[in-house]
C-alpha positions, 0 to 999 in steps of 0.5 A: 860143376867142379867147385874151386879148390879154395872153396873146397878147402875153406868152405866145406859142404855146408857152404860159406855161410856155415863156415863163417858161423862156425868160425865165430865159435873157434875163439871159444874153443879154449873154454871148452877144451881146458874145462874138459881137461881140468877134470883130471885136476879135480879128480886129483884134488878129490883123491887127496882129500879123500885120503885125509878123510879116510883117517877116522880121527881127522874125519871125526874132527871135521864132522864135529867142527862142520857137521858134515855127512857121516861118510868121508867120500860122501862129504867130499862128493857133496862139496865137489858137487856144490863147487864144481858140478858139470852144469856150472861149467856148462852154463859158464862155457855157454855164456862165454861162447855166446859173448865171444861168438857175438863179437866175432860175428860183428867183426865179420859183418863190419868187414863186409861178410853177410851172416844171413841176418835181416838186412836192417839188423846187419846194417845196425851191427855194421855201425858198431863202434870200433872202440866197443870191439877193441874193448871186447878184444882186450877183455878176451885177451886178458881172460884167455891169459887168466884161463891159461894161468888158472889151468896151469896152477889148478885153479879153474873153478866155474865162477871165475869163468862167469866173471870172464863173460861179465868182464867182456860185456862190461868192457864193451860198454865202458870202452867207448864211454871212456875212450870219448875223452881222448883224441881219435888216435889215442882212443883206440889204445884206451879202448883196448886198455879198458878191456885189458884191465881186470874187471874190478879195476875197470869198474873202480875206474868207471865209478871214480869217473862218474863220481867226478863228473857228477861231483859226488862224494864217495860214501860207504859203510865204515868197517875194520880194514883187512888184517890178512896182510899181517899174516906171515906168508900171505902175499898179495896174490894169495890175499886176492884169491882168498878174497874171491872166496869171501875171506877178507879178514884174519877172522874169516880165514881163522874159521874157514872150512879148510877142506872147502878152501882146498877144493876151491883154491890152488893153495897147497894143503900144508900152507893153507893149514898153516895160514889158518893156524896163524890166523887163529892165534893172530885173532887173539894176540894181534901184532904181538904174535911177532914176539912169539915167533922167535920161540917157535910159536907161530900159530894156535897149534903150538899154543894148544901143544903147551896146554896138552903137555901141561895136562898130560905130559910126563915130568920133563914135558910138564917142566918144558911146558911150564917154561913155555907158558911163562915165556908166553905170558912175559912176551904177551904182557899177561899173568901166568894164569891169564896165559894158562887160560889162553893156551887151554882155550886153544886146546879146547877149540874145535877148529884148532883140534881139526887143524892139529889132526890135519897138520902132519909135521911133528911140531910139539916136540920141536916147539917145546925144545926151542922154548926150553932152549930159550928158557935156559938162556934167559935163566942164565 
């Protein structure tokens, strides 16, 4: 007997049941395809870092600072393996496919399509609240947007994919709970909106809602507030991305592994080095760093340059470095001896030495020229 055309087109040889089971996997395809395509971005990052590590001076400074392998390529391959091993992607993709597929299958069962499961089980799934599926759908839409954005900017790492399936699961539970507080006409919008909020915001909202209902006072450890926002150039987006990597203060940023951060984030190399450089200086002088910027000193490298020219420069370079040292002392409220100890401390710091090797612009001459000019103005 000849099969109808619509069955040939829509229900291939494996039949209607196989078609519906396959249909549940279609929304998960972006996770598979974009993760596979992201391999070219990882290869590019690896080549960029290997290019830096091929410089013996840079690798020596890095190995001294972080005690890594004795070969540059081996060190990079180890870092990539820790952060981007294919098994990490495979597990994250599998979990997302499972959660998304489960949501699609429940929607099909609710619409009257049998998936061949035991009748009591399908009856239970058919009674799934619509608010749950709406919240799951809202989380999926947000995750798909996040997936495409991260792919576009070269920041698609495995752990972010794990947060996607967790977000969908959490939203599926939170949506129906929070939607109960609203009228039926509004509850569906609320349920979808719960999923469309980032995971952190959803959990914060649920925590506040529970605390209010249970009349609990919020408690938590008291600590130093984040100082990242006081570093020049750290926008809220970059701060959020750094916090995802456990960098929550200027102190954390100052002593982070710059190679590891480059691998795990999409922050451009020169900007990343500049941010770490600024954080090192900020840790010592705090908000007084703003007094140093007009004279061309924005970070620890410029401070170390003053010490280097004082110790190893020619007569003119030593004169300019002396002017710089006195200006630094004046603007920070230090004696000349205290300022000298400060700049020599930066020059001896292993992290500063590594940043100096990595930072390509010819900054020392520019810094001292700017300082020399300001010193001449002050002396008139």
